[in-house]
N, C-alpha and C positions, 0 to 999 in steps of 0.2 A: 538502667539500660538506656543507651542512646536511641532516640527516635530516628527512624529512617525517613527523613523529610523528603528526600528525592522521590521515594515510592509513594508517600502520602500525597504530596502536591501533584505529582504526575498522574496518579490514579484519579484524584479529584477532577483535574482538568479534562482528562480523557473521558471520564464518566459523564461530565457535563456535555461534552461533544456528542457522545452517544445518545444522551437524553435529548439533545437538540434534534438529532436525526429522527428520533421516535416521535417527539411531540410537535415538530414543526408544522405538520398539516393541521393541527388543532389550535395553533396560536392565532388570535384575532387579527393581528396586523400582517399576517402572511397571505399573499395572493396565491391561493392553492392552485388556481388554473393558469398562473403565469401568463396573464393576458397581455397581448401586444397593444401598445398605444403609439401608433405611427405618426401622430401629429397632435400637438396641444397648443393652446393659446395662452399667451402671457396676459397680465392684467391690462397692459396697454393695447391689447388686441392683436399683437403680432403673433403670427403662426411660427412655431418652431418644431423641428423634427429631432428625433433621438439621435445620439444618446443624450439623455437629460442629466444635468448636473445634480448632485445631492441637494435635496430640498425637504420640506415637510412631507410632501407626498412620496418622495423617493429618498429615504434617509441615507442610502449609499449610492444614490443615482440609479440610472437605468442602463441597459445595454443598447445596442444599435437597433433593436426591434422595439424598444420602449418597454421592455420587461424589467420589473423591479429587481435590482441586484440583491437586495437583502432577502427577498423571498426565494430567489434562485439559490443563494448560498445555503439558506436554512433547509430548503427542500432537497438540495443536492447533497447535503451531509449524509443522508441515509445511503444514497447510491454510491458515494465515494467510499464510505466505510465498508459497504458490501463488496465493492471491488477489491479493496486491499485485503480484506479478510478472506475472501474467496480465493484470491491468488496465493496468499501465504499459506492457508490451510491446505490447499491442493499441493503446493510445493512440498510441504512437510509430510503429507500423506505418502508422497513418492520418495522423498529424500531419506526419511528415517529407515524404512525397510531396505532401501538401496545401500545405505551405509552399513546396516547390520549384515546384509548378505555379502557385501564386499569384504567385511572383516573375516568372514568364514570361508568364502569361495574366491579363489584367485581369478577365475574367469570374469566374474562380475566386477572384481576390483580393476581388472584391465579395461572393461567397458567404462567404468566410472572415471578412470584416469583419462581415457580418450574424450569422454563427454566434457569433463572439466577443462581439459586442454583446448578443445574446440571452441568453447564459449569464453575463453579467457584471453583470446587474442585482441578482441575489440570490446569497447563498452557495450553493455547489453542493449542499449537503445538502437544501435546500428543493426544488430541481428533482428530485433523486433520489427524495424522498418522494412528490412529485406523480406522477412517472412510474411508479414501481413499484406504486402503488396502482391503476393501470389494470387492470381485471378480467382481460383476456386475458394480462397479464403476471403478475399476482398469483396466478392459478390455473393457470398454465402448468406442465407437467411439467418444463420446462427453466428454472425460475425462477432457478437459480444461474447459468446461462449468460446469461440476460437481465440479471442483476445485474452481471456482469462487463462486458458490452457497454455498459450504461447508464453505469456508473462510468467507463468508458474514454471514451465519447463526450462526456460532460458538459464535459470540459476539453480536448478536442482543439483547439478554437479558440484557447484561451490558449497552448497549447504551440506550435501552428503559427505564431501571431503572433510568438512569441519568436524562432523560427528565421527567419522572414521578415525581421524587423528585423535579425537578425545578417547575413543575406545582403545586405541593403541597405547595411549598414555596411561589409561586405567590398568592395562595389562601389565605395566611395569611396577604397579604398586604392591606393597607387601601384603596387604589384607586379602588380596586375591589368592595367595598361596594356600590359605586355609581351606578355601573351596576346592581348589585343585587337589590338594592332599586328601580331602574328604571324599573324593571320587564323584563330585557333582557332575551332572550332565551339562551339555552346552546350554540347554534351555534354563536349567537351574542357575548356572553361573551367570547367565545374562540377566535373569530375573532378580537375583539376590545381590549381584555385585556390579555388573556393568550398568544396568538401567538406573539404579539409585544414583550412580555417579554421573550418568549422562543426562538425567531428567532436568536438573537445574540449568544445564547448558542449553538444552532444547528450549526451555521456557524463556530464558534470557534472549537467545538468538531469535526466537519467534517475534519478539517485539522489535528487535533490530530490523528484521525483514519486513515488518509492517511499514516501517519508515522508508526502507529502500524501495518498496513497491510504490508508495505514495510519491516519492521523489521521481521515480521513473515515469509514472503516468502524468506527472506535472510536465516533464520534459516532452512527452508525447503530445500533450496539449499545445505546447509552444510551437511544435513543428506541424501541427494540424493533423495528427493521427487520431482519429475518433474511436472511442471505445464502442460506440454504437452509431449507426448511420442508416439513412434511407436514401433512395435515389429519386431525384426529381428531374422531370424532363425540362430541358431548356428550349428557347425559341428556335434554335437551329436544329432541333431534333435530337440533340445529344442528351445524355443523362449526367447529372452531377451528384456526387455523394455529399449529403448535408448532415451535419452533426445533429443527433437527436438526444445526446446525453446532457444531463443537467449536473453532472459531477463538477467539482471545482475546477479541474483543468480545462473544462470547456470554455471558461472565461479567459483563458490565456492564448486562445487561438490567434488573436490579432494583437498580441502584446507589443510587437515591434512598432505598430502604428498607434495603438491606444495609449501607450505609456507617455506619449508626447502631448496628446490632445484630450484623451478621455481616461486619464490615469486612474480614476476610481474603479474602473472595470477590472484591470489586472491586479491592482493593489489589494482589492477586497479579497480576491481569490488567494493571492500570495499570503495575506495575513492569516486566513484560515488554514492554509497548508502549513505555514510556519508554526503556528501555535499548536497544531496537531503533532508535527514533528518534534517540537519541544517537549510536549507531554509524553510522547513515546520514549524520547531519550531519557527523561527523568525516570520513567518506569523501569527501563532497561538498566539504568545505573543503580536504581534502588534495589532491583532484584539481585544484581551482582553483589551489592553490599550485604543484602539479607542472607544469601547463600554462603558468602564468605564468613560471615559471623557464625552461622551454624557450623561451618566446617571448623573454624577456629575453636568453637566451644567443644566440639566433639574431640578435638585434638588436645584440649586443655590449654589452649593458647589464650592469653589475656587480650581483651579488646580495648 
């Protein structure tokens, strides 16, 4: 039997990333407090200010506050993974029941069609920007929670529609006739026929959505939409929202300027995001191959 290398390699890489998030605070070379170093002195005695270039002290350099990039990346892994998993899990908690209800109830199907159509006109990032700038959300003490909810709801319609179409496809399959002829209830039909056919689709698409969420929050980082922030008073008496997140996209906030002079700041975040997206893609591709082989085996098709 052929080994599923996509699933194996993807799972190994993704597991290492998860372990990094868990073990980062205990690694000896990680600055757990993310201390600022606003000025340092070269061997010649010259004073320099951050951002500091990669060196023995800062293997990946520092940001503009003199905070070690390597420590930020490793400590930020846990927060980044928590964000993408929270958004995706909440999205599926809403999307799956909505898809099932839409399959049986025409009124809910109409709501789903409207929901999906509403958020399909523009890229999701535009809707996120418009919604999060609403004052009671922007100034809320629970801004991070609002961000998770908004990011989840934006594409609930798309995910529900995918599962609804899958159930409609299952309805056309011949094996369902045995359950209908046998007088199975709707619940029994769903449990014994629809769900086993839908379950692989849910699992595969779940990893696809993890990647979509990660890519979306990376875009938000580039345009300066913070997942969590505090307000600091300025000299003129006004207040400014300042990023308090240590997730990877936080390093992309000044990418348009940093990429020319302090390229190690955005490139380090881009590398972590890219390798995570790559591992998720391998897992998704591997799961598709795994379930396709199981289906072919059940149908007596040679692999």
